SEZA-101308 format. One line per field, with one value per residue: y, z, x negated of N, C-alpha, C in turn; residue in three letters; residue number from 1. Coordinates in steps of 0.1 Angstrom, whole numbers, plus 5000, padded with zeros to 4 digits. Atoms other than C-alpha are relative to their C-alpha. Layout:
<rs>
ny: (Y ...)
nz: (Z ...)
nx: (X ...)
cay: (Y ...)
caz: (Z ...)
cax: (X ...)
cy: (Y ...)
cz: (Z ...)
cx: (X ...)
r: (ALA ...)
k: (NUM ...)
</rs>
This chain:
<rs>
ny: (4998 5011 4996 4990 5006 4998 4986 4999 5007 4991 4987 5002 5010 4995 4996 5012 5006 4993 5002 5013 5001 4994 5009 5013 4999 5011 4996 5011 5002 4989 5002 5010 4994 4991 5009 5005 4988 4998 5012 4999 4989 5006 5011 4995 4987 4997 4994 4986 4993 4986 4990 4998 5012 5000 5004 5014 5009 5000 5009 5013 5003 5002 5013 5009 5000 5006 5015 5006 4999 5010 5013 5003 4997 4995 4991 5001 4988 5002 4989 4989 5000 5004 4988 4995 5004 4995 4986 4999 5000 4989 4988 4997 5007 4991 5001 5013 4999 4991 5008 5011 4994 4996 5013 5005 4991 5004 5014 4998 4994 5009 5014 5005 4997 5011 5002 4992 4986 5000 5000 4987 4990 5003 4998 4986 4990 5004 5004 4990 5003 4991 5007 5009 5011 5008 5007 5010 5011 5007 5005 4994 4988 4988 4994 5009 4997 4988 5003 5008 4991 4991 5008 5003 4988 4997 5009 4996 4988 5004 5008 5015 5007 5002 5013 5008)
nz: (5010 5009 5012 5007 5005 5014 5002 4995 5010 5011 4997 4996 5008 5008 4991 4994 5011 5003 4989 5001 5013 4998 4991 5006 5014 5008 5002 4996 4986 4994 5000 4990 4986 4998 4997 4987 4991 4998 4994 4986 4995 4999 4989 4987 4999 4986 4995 5004 4987 5001 5006 5013 5007 5008 4991 4996 5012 5003 4990 5005 5013 4996 4994 5011 5008 4991 4999 5013 5001 4991 5006 5012 4997 5011 5009 5014 5007 5014 5009 4996 5008 4993 4996 5011 4999 4988 5003 5004 5014 5005 5001 5013 5001 4994 4985 4997 5002 4989 4988 5001 4997 4986 4992 5003 4992 4986 4999 5001 4988 4988 5002 4992 4986 4991 5000 4990 5006 5011 4994 4994 5011 5007 4992 4996 5011 5012 4997 4992 4986 4990 4993 4990 5008 5007 4990 4996 5010 4999 4986 4994 4992 5009 5000 5008 5013 5005 5004 5013 5011 5002 5007 5013 5008 5002 5010 5013 5003 5004 5012 4999 4990 4987 4996 4996)
nx: (5011 5000 4993 5009 5012 5001 5004 5014 5008 5001 5007 5014 5007 5011 5011 5006 5007 5012 5009 5005 5008 5013 5007 5003 5004 4995 4986 4991 5001 4993 4986 4997 5001 4988 4989 5002 4998 4986 4994 5003 4992 4986 5000 5004 4994 4998 5012 5000 4998 4995 5010 4996 4999 5012 5011 4998 5002 5014 5005 4996 5008 5014 5001 4999 5013 5010 4997 5004 5014 5006 4998 5007 5014 5008 4992 5004 4997 4996 5001 4991 4988 4988 4992 4991 4986 4993 4995 4986 4999 4991 5008 5006 5014 5011 4999 5005 5014 5005 4999 5010 5013 5001 5001 5014 5009 4999 5006 5015 5004 4998 5004 5011 4998 4996 4986 4993 5000 4991 4986 4998 4999 4988 4988 4998 5002 4993 4986 4994 4997 5007 5010 4994 4993 5010 5007 4991 5001 5012 5002 5011 4997 5000 5013 5008 4995 5005 5014 5000 4996 5012 5010 4995 5001 5014 5005 4995 5007 5013 4999 5003 4992 5007 5002 4988)
cay: (0615 0582 0599 0624 0598 0600 0638 0635 0610 0634 0664 0649 0621 0642 0657 0623 0608 0635 0631 0594 0596 0620 0595 0563 0575 0548 0557 0522 0519 0554 0545 0513 0533 0559 0531 0516 0551 0555 0519 0524 0557 0539 0510 0531 0561 0558 0568 0601 0625 0657 0672 0685 0657 0666 0662 0629 0615 0626 0607 0576 0579 0583 0552 0533 0543 0534 0500 0493 0505 0483 0453 0457 0472 0484 0513 0510 0544 0543 0564 0598 0591 0577 0613 0619 0599 0617 0651 0662 0655 0684 0710 0727 0710 0741 0739 0702 0709 0736 0713 0684 0707 0719 0683 0673 0703 0692 0656 0668 0690 0663 0632 0631 0644 0620 0606 0626 0659 0650 0643 0676 0697 0679 0681 0718 0736 0716 0704 0734 0716 0737 0728 0712 0692 0680 0671 0651 0632 0624 0615 0638 0668 0702 0714 0683 0689 0724 0712 0686 0712 0737 0710 0700 0735 0741 0711 0722 0757 0741 0721 0687 0663 0661 0630 0602)
caz: (4482 4464 4439 4430 4422 4385 4387 4407 4381 4353 4370 4382 4356 4334 4363 4380 4346 4339 4373 4370 4334 4345 4372 4352 4316 4302 4288 4294 4329 4337 4325 4347 4377 4371 4371 4402 4419 4413 4422 4455 4460 4455 4478 4506 4504 4541 4546 4530 4560 4545 4531 4496 4472 4449 4477 4487 4451 4446 4478 4465 4431 4447 4468 4437 4419 4449 4453 4416 4417 4447 4430 4398 4412 4378 4356 4319 4301 4269 4239 4244 4217 4242 4251 4217 4226 4258 4242 4237 4201 4200 4203 4173 4159 4168 4204 4205 4192 4218 4246 4234 4234 4269 4282 4265 4281 4315 4310 4300 4331 4355 4340 4360 4393 4423 4427 4459 4442 4411 4432 4450 4419 4401 4430 4439 4407 4380 4398 4421 4455 4485 4506 4532 4506 4487 4519 4529 4496 4500 4537 4548 4572 4555 4564 4547 4517 4513 4513 4486 4465 4470 4459 4430 4417 4423 4402 4374 4375 4372 4343 4357 4380 4407 4426 4431)
cax: (1224 1231 1255 1227 1201 1208 1204 1172 1158 1167 1152 1119 1112 1089 1069 1064 1055 1029 1014 1011 0998 0971 0961 0961 0955 0977 1011 1027 1013 1026 1060 1059 1048 1076 1101 1085 1086 1123 1131 1113 1130 1164 1155 1140 1164 1169 1132 1140 1136 1150 1117 1119 1129 1100 1075 1090 1090 1054 1046 1064 1046 1012 1018 1029 0997 0975 0992 0987 0951 0943 0958 0939 0906 0895 0906 0904 0903 0923 0923 0940 0966 0990 1000 1016 1047 1055 1062 1098 1106 1131 1103 1089 1057 1036 1048 1040 1005 0999 1011 0989 0959 0967 0971 0938 0921 0934 0923 0888 0886 0897 0882 0850 0864 0865 0900 0909 0898 0917 0949 0945 0941 0969 0994 0988 0976 0994 1026 1031 1033 1024 0994 1016 1036 1005 0987 1017 1017 0981 0985 0958 0957 0963 0928 0913 0935 0923 0887 0895 0912 0883 0858 0879 0882 0845 0836 0859 0843 0809 0821 0814 0831 0804 0797 0822)
cy: (4989 5004 5009 4993 5001 5014 5002 4993 5009 5012 4998 4989 5005 5004 4987 4992 5006 4998 4987 4997 5007 4992 4987 5000 4989 5002 4989 4998 5012 4998 4989 5006 5010 4992 4994 5011 5001 4988 5001 5011 4995 4990 5005 5014 5004 5005 5014 5008 5015 5010 5002 4987 4999 4995 4985 4991 5000 4990 4986 4996 4998 4987 4989 4999 4993 4985 4993 5000 4989 4986 4996 5004 5005 5009 5000 5013 4997 5012 5011 5001 4997 5013 5005 4996 5006 5014 4999 5002 5012 5013 5001 4993 5009 5000 4987 5000 5007 4992 4989 5005 5003 4987 4995 5008 4996 4987 5002 5006 4991 4987 4995 5004 4987 5000 5010 5015 5001 5001 5014 5010 4998 5004 5016 5009 4996 4997 5010 4996 5009 4992 4989 4988 4990 4992 4988 4988 4992 4994 5004 5013 5012 5006 4991 5002 5012 4999 4992 5009 5010 4993 4996 5012 5004 4992 5004 5013 4998 4993 4986 4995 4999 4985 4993 4994)
cz: (4989 4987 4992 4995 4985 4997 5004 4989 4988 5002 5001 4991 4993 5009 5007 4989 4997 5011 5000 4988 5002 5010 4993 4986 4991 5000 5005 5015 5007 5000 5010 5014 5003 5004 5014 5011 5002 5006 5015 5007 5003 5012 5014 5002 5015 5007 4997 5013 4998 4994 4985 4992 4991 5007 5003 4988 4996 5010 4996 4988 5004 5007 4990 4993 5009 5001 4987 4999 5009 4995 4989 5001 4989 4992 4986 4994 4986 4992 5004 4991 5007 5005 4989 5002 5012 4998 4995 4985 4995 4999 4986 4999 5005 5015 5005 4999 5012 5013 5000 5002 5014 5009 4998 5007 5015 5003 5000 5013 5011 4999 5009 5015 5008 5001 5010 4995 4989 5005 5005 4990 4993 5008 5002 4988 4988 5003 5010 5014 5009 5007 5009 4993 4994 5011 5005 4990 5000 5013 5006 5007 4990 4999 4991 4985 4994 4996 4987 4988 4997 4992 4986 4990 4998 4989 4987 4995 4995 4987 5001 5012 5013 5003 5004 5013)
cx: (5001 5006 4991 4988 4998 4995 4985 4990 4999 4991 4985 4993 4987 4988 4993 4992 4986 4990 4994 4991 4987 4991 4995 4995 5005 5016 5010 4999 5007 5015 5005 5000 5011 5012 4999 5003 5015 5007 4997 5008 5015 5000 4997 5006 5002 4987 4999 5003 5004 4990 5005 5000 4988 4988 5001 4998 4985 4993 5002 4991 4986 4998 5001 4987 4989 5002 4996 4985 4993 5001 4991 4985 4991 5009 4994 5005 5003 4998 5011 5012 5013 5008 5010 5014 5008 5005 5015 5001 5008 4992 4995 4986 4989 5000 4994 4984 4993 5000 4990 4986 4998 4998 4986 4990 5000 4993 4985 4995 4999 4993 4988 5001 5002 5015 5007 5000 5009 5015 5003 5003 5013 5013 5003 5000 5008 5015 5006 5004 4992 4989 5005 5006 4989 4992 5008 5000 4988 4997 4987 5004 4999 4986 4991 5004 4994 4985 4999 5003 4989 4989 5003 4999 4986 4993 5005 4993 4986 5000 4996 5008 4993 4999 5013 4999)
r: (MET GLU GLU ASN LEU ASP ASP ILE TYR ASN ILE TYR PHE HIS GLU ILE TYR ARG PHE LEU LEU SER LEU CYS HIS ASP HIS HIS LEU ALA GLU ASP LEU VAL GLN GLU THR PHE LEU ARG ALA TYR LEU TYR ILE GLU ASP TYR SER GLY GLU ARG VAL LYS THR TRP LEU PHE THR VAL ALA HIS HIS ALA PHE ILE ASP HIS TYR ARG LYS HIS LYS ARG THR VAL ILE LYS GLU GLN SER PHE PHE LEU SER PHE PHE ASP LYS ARG LYS ALA PRO ALA ASP THR ILE VAL ILE GLN GLU GLU VAL GLN GLU ILE ILE ASN MET LEU LYS ASP LEU PRO GLU LYS HIS LYS PHE ALA VAL LEU LEU HIS ASP PHE HIS GLY LEU SER TYR THR GLU ALA ALA HIS VAL MET ASN VAL LYS GLN THR HIS PHE LYS VAL LEU LEU PHE ARG GLY ARG GLN ALA ILE ARG ARG GLY LYS GLY GLY GLU LYS)
k: (1 2 3 4 5 6 7 8 9 10 11 12 13 14 15 16 17 18 19 20 21 22 23 24 25 26 27 28 29 30 31 32 33 34 35 36 37 38 39 40 41 42 43 44 45 46 47 48 49 50 51 52 53 54 55 56 57 58 59 60 61 62 63 64 65 66 67 68 69 70 71 72 73 74 75 76 77 78 79 80 81 82 83 84 85 86 87 88 89 90 91 92 93 94 95 96 97 98 99 100 101 102 103 104 105 106 107 108 109 110 111 112 113 114 115 116 117 118 119 120 121 122 123 124 125 126 127 128 129 130 131 132 133 134 135 136 137 138 139 140 141 142 143 144 145 146 147 148 149 150 151 152 153 154 155 156 157 158 159 160 161 162 163 164)
</rs>
């Protein structure tokens, strides 16, 4: 697997980055956490137990975010302009504008959700992880994950984040 780490980085970098960016709302912090994620993946490759690489990397990324959050105990929400630099410069300007609007819409939908509901919706609905994989990333039972996802979706439908 070691010889494939460059390929894995290239394949999953953007997904891991978008996931972490949607959690921390800070471009620079998301970049740092992505690097931390792949560093941990490299250092602890022996912990990889054969599950899907994507699931394992999201688990590592989630742990990196939680560790950072615990160390800093406060979240500062920055301006939304940090998303501009993460788009692929090769895309046509119209495509970039559409993507920026979609990302902004997602941020607005998720901004008031409790963290666990936000994680559940991001992992399953936006990053395509199965119930089992997303529950594994969050370190909860699948039945509890389904409850978190249901409540997150319900809050989005109501148009508010609900209680924290």
